[in-house]
C-alpha positions, 0 to 999 in steps of 0.5 A: 439505539446504541450500536453494539460491537462484537469487540470493545475498542481495547480488545480490537486493538489487542487483536490488530496489534498481536495477530500475525495472520490475515483476518476479516472483522465483521459487524464492526462498522455498521454505524459508520457514515463512511459505509455510504461512500459509494461513487455516486455519493463521493461524486456529489461531495467532490462537486466536479473536482478531478482526481488522477486515475491509473489505467491498465490493460485487462489482458493478463500477461505473465509479467506483472503490470507495474505502475511504470507500465500504466497510463494516467488521466485526470477525470471527475468521478462522474466521468469515471462512472459514465466510462465504466457504464459505457455511456457515449459521452465518454467518446470525447472525455478523458477516458476517450482513448481507453476502451472499457472492455480492454482497460481498467481504471484505478484512483488509488492511494488518494489521501482523504485529507487532501481530496476533501481538504475543503470538507474536513467534516467528512473525516469523521465518517471514518471511525477507527476509534472503534478499532482502538485508535482514538482520534484516527479518522478519515484524515489518516486514511486513504481512498481507493476507487476502481473499475472491474479488473483494477489491481495492485501488483503483488507487494509487501509494505515495509511499514506498519500493518493495514486495516482495509474497509470495503465500502462498495463492490468486492475485492479479491485479496491474494495474501502470502506470509512473510516466510514466502518472500524468497518464493515471490522473487522480491525486487526493488525495481520499479523503486518506491520507498516502502513497497517491495514488489514481486516479480511474479504475476500471481494471477498468472505466474510464469512458473518456468521463470519463477519455479519457486513460486510453487512453494508459496502458500496463498491465503485468498479472500473476497472482501465484501462491503461492511467488512474490514480486513487486517493485513499483518506486517510484511504480508504480501498482497495482490488485490483485484476489483471483481465488481464493476465499481469498487470503493475501499478505505484503508489506514496503515497502523504504525508499529514498533518495527517501523523504526528499524524498517526505516533504516533499511529503507534508507539504505535501500534508497541510497544504493538503488539511487546511486547505482541506477543513476550511474546508468545510461539514461538512454537505456529506457529502463523505467526503474523509478515508480511514478510515485517517486518524483526523482532520484534523490541525491547521495547527500540527501539520502545520507541525511535521511539514513542518519535521521532514521538511525537517530530516531531508532536509537533514541527510541531504543534508549528511552523504551523500558522494553528496548522496543520502539514506540507505537505512537497512539496517544494523540491525533497529532502523533498519528498524523506524523506517523501515518506516512505510508507511500510517496504518491502523486500529490503536489503538496503536503500538510505542514508538519505532517511528516516529521521524524518521530522522536517522541519517547517510547512509552507505549510498547506494542502488545506481543502475540504471546500476550494475547491469551486467546484469538476470538475467531468466530462469526465476527473475526474470520481467519483468512485460511491458506488455499490449495494451488489447485483452488481456482480463483473463483473458489476464493473464500467469500465471507458473509456478514451483516455489515452495511450495503486501503502519505506526506513528507518534508525535505528537512524532517523525514519520517515516512517518505523522503520528500513532501514537495513534488512535481506533478506527474506528467500525464499521457493521453497518447493511446499508442505510446502511453503505457503498457511498455514491458518493464525491462526487468520482465523482458526475456534476456538476450543472453543467459549469461548477461547480467544487468544492473537490475540483476545485481540490485535484486541481490544487493538490496534483497530484504535479507541482505538489507536487514543484515546491513541495517543490523551491522550499521546499528551495531556500529552506531551503538559502539 
């Protein structure tokens, strides 16, 4: 029989586009074939194809474990499963240098459109049309596969909001509202377009160094299979896998505000690349995230800035409400606007990251337009947690459900580049990773300011927002 959803696609989209706090949708994906995407199934579909895994230490330090301090290996899902189960065959495989009791592994930000490019029919297993986005499928989604302890450092995404489907295992999400930004000590080192990292390891905060973190308010939820988490725009999040194997699928939903955010990101890129590139490279500061292939030139960054400003102004001119356009009227537009982060991929689909210049004829619903938030058994609020609440006391939501992107040098919309070199792999167990980020090392002198200290002030989100506003005002004159 027909699967009945608690909300219509239209109502669900209204909630997604208007709700300004995290919430979990239950009983919305019971008929999605993607609910069967456990690692055994995906391993069979990939037929021995290798993917890249990021490896980090399970030990919890005071400093965040950024991607610059991780190791990377290429492995099949079959090898990943054998390693996570402690099978002897791993002694000679790609994970042979990494003791499962000491390390976690994460295949993160894997574009489904790329890893299953020879099996496009699988895209239809993901049905974001049920959330009010017709035509959006696995092709505009990203796959995450991790072992117990795998985590993403606390950060906020510059663009869009986020829908995350949990498929296998459970993940714990620690979310912080945009108003807590100053308490989280934002930094752009390591630099990655669209991600603003926190200097705080929220799982083990250094309150002596970051005392203001005490003022933050964490919203903690454990996401179980069959549930979909809404991460609103600019909400900080730290995510950790708490079961032996986890699988998640996400899709970033583009928003009106992304146009101005791209101007801000272009300004940030120009400043960070210019200042860090002027430093002595022998200093060994791993300032560029592995997701960013190289420090782009000033000329390229200036071109990106001009394109971002032009796109913003065009949408301002053509929108009746003066708001930028939420592109949701076709699969091609969605593909163009679903670019999220620069990841470790070799190629990009032609035309998948063109600069958005469509007319702005479909404004996003505003929060005040949503008459009533239908919280209840099918839409659960992620409530703030007391600092005294233990991690194991995080909220787990029960439901009847089953068992988290592309560029072109000439046309920028999402990230700056699409063509990239392969990230150099390291299987050297002694030197591969887990070097302390230079920004997290104790200063030898209380008065010695570093380049990173300057950048933390110069490209602080509040400063960049003001600079973008001044720049756009200049362009309107």
